[in-house]
C-alpha positions as CSV (number, residue, x, y, z in Angstrom):
1,M,-37.3,28.2,-16.0
2,I,-39.2,28.4,-12.7
3,S,-40.0,31.5,-10.8
4,R,-38.7,32.3,-7.3
5,N,-42.1,31.7,-5.8
6,E,-42.4,28.3,-7.5
7,F,-38.8,27.4,-6.3
8,R,-39.8,28.4,-2.7
9,L,-42.9,26.3,-2.8
10,M,-40.9,23.3,-4.1
11,L,-38.3,23.9,-1.3
12,D,-41.0,24.2,1.3
13,R,-42.5,20.9,0.1
14,A,-39.2,19.1,0.2
15,E,-38.5,20.4,3.7
16,D,-41.9,19.2,4.8
17,K,-41.2,15.8,3.4
18,C,-37.8,15.6,5.1
19,A,-39.4,16.7,8.4
20,K,-42.0,14.0,8.1
21,A,-39.4,11.4,7.2
22,G,-37.4,12.4,10.2
23,K,-40.3,12.1,12.5
24,A,-41.1,8.7,11.0
25,E,-37.5,7.5,11.5
26,A,-37.6,8.8,15.1
27,A,-40.8,6.8,15.6
28,L,-39.2,3.7,14.3
29,R,-36.2,4.1,16.5
30,G,-38.5,4.6,19.4
31,E,-40.3,1.3,18.5
32,E,-37.1,-0.5,18.3
33,V,-35.9,0.7,21.7
34,R,-39.3,-0.3,23.1
35,L,-39.1,-3.8,21.6
36,E,-35.5,-4.2,22.8
37,K,-36.5,-3.2,26.3
38,E,-39.4,-5.6,26.3
39,L,-36.9,-8.4,25.3
40,H,-34.6,-7.3,28.2
41,D,-37.5,-7.4,30.7
42,Q,-38.6,-10.8,29.6
43,L,-35.1,-12.3,29.7
44,E,-34.4,-10.7,33.1
45,A,-37.7,-12.3,34.4
46,F,-36.5,-15.7,33.1
47,L,-33.1,-15.3,34.8
48,R,-34.7,-14.3,38.1
49,R,-37.3,-17.2,38.0
50,N,-34.5,-19.7,37.5
51,D,-32.2,-18.3,40.2
52,I,-29.5,-17.4,37.7
53,L,-27.1,-14.7,38.9
54,Y,-26.7,-12.0,36.2
55,L,-25.4,-8.6,35.5
56,H,-27.5,-6.3,33.3
57,A,-26.8,-2.6,32.5
58,R,-29.8,-0.3,32.5
59,M,-31.0,0.7,29.1
60,D,-32.3,4.2,30.2
61,K,-28.9,5.5,31.5
62,R,-25.4,5.7,30.0
63,S,-23.5,2.6,31.0
64,T,-20.6,2.7,33.4
65,I,-19.2,-0.6,32.1
66,R,-17.0,-1.1,29.0
67,A,-18.5,0.1,25.7
68,G,-19.7,-2.8,23.7
69,W,-20.1,-5.2,26.7
70,P,-23.1,-7.6,26.1
71,D,-26.4,-6.7,27.7
72,F,-26.4,-9.7,30.0
73,T,-23.6,-11.6,31.7
74,A,-25.0,-14.7,33.4
75,L,-23.3,-16.8,35.9
76,R,-24.1,-20.2,37.4
77,G,-22.1,-23.2,38.8
78,G,-18.7,-21.7,37.9
79,R,-19.9,-21.0,34.2
80,V,-20.3,-17.6,32.6
81,V,-22.2,-16.8,29.4
82,C,-23.1,-13.5,27.7
83,V,-26.3,-12.5,25.8
84,E,-26.6,-9.5,23.5
85,L,-30.2,-8.7,22.7
86,K,-31.1,-6.7,19.6
87,A,-34.3,-5.3,18.3
88,P,-35.3,-7.1,15.1
89,N,-33.4,-4.6,12.8
90,G,-30.6,-3.9,15.4
91,K,-27.0,-3.9,14.4
92,V,-23.9,-4.9,16.4
93,S,-21.6,-1.9,16.8
94,A,-17.9,-1.9,16.2
95,D,-17.3,-1.8,20.0
96,Q,-19.7,-4.8,20.4
97,Q,-17.9,-6.7,17.6
98,E,-14.6,-6.2,19.3
99,V,-15.8,-7.3,22.7
100,I,-17.6,-10.3,21.2
101,A,-14.4,-11.4,19.5
102,E,-12.4,-11.0,22.8
103,L,-15.0,-13.1,24.7
104,Q,-15.0,-15.7,22.1
105,R,-11.2,-16.0,22.2
106,A,-11.4,-16.2,26.0
107,G,-13.8,-19.2,25.6
108,I,-16.9,-17.4,27.0
109,P,-20.1,-18.5,25.1
110,I,-22.0,-15.6,23.7
111,T,-25.0,-15.2,21.6
112,V,-26.4,-12.1,19.7
113,T,-30.2,-12.4,19.0
114,S,-33.4,-10.7,18.7
115,D,-35.4,-13.8,19.6
116,L,-36.2,-14.3,23.2
117,M,-36.6,-18.1,22.9
118,E,-33.3,-18.4,21.2
119,A,-31.7,-16.5,24.2
120,I,-33.4,-18.8,26.6
121,R,-32.3,-22.0,24.7
122,F,-28.8,-20.6,24.7
123,L,-28.9,-20.0,28.5
124,I,-30.4,-23.4,29.1
125,E,-27.8,-25.2,27.0
126,N,-24.8,-23.3,28.4
127,L,-25.7,-22.8,32.0
128,L,-28.5,-25.2,33.2
129,E,-27.6,-28.3,31.2
130,A,-23.8,-27.7,30.8
131,K,-21.6,-30.2,32.7
């Protein structure tokens, strides 16, 4: 049997570990957000350099467009494509899955990636080289 004091010490240690784990988890989320924002900035720069018209919701504010809509909608020469960028461990939400399925049924090319070069290749193939 353990004493009340020993139990309190064990409880305090467990709470400390939980607090540290929570801080570590928050730091990882912050790093994922930073990485995803960096991807967004780089893709946006590519679109601007190549005179590709695009829509992109800000990451730092609540979106006013439909929940689940992809990060980028790019338009050129009568064609439309969508790109959803994710941090390396990012997951597609239920809303995003629903919108992606609807876009695919409508024949709109869409990609979900955490790789900048993959997103750029997708845009080149579907907007710049498409006939």
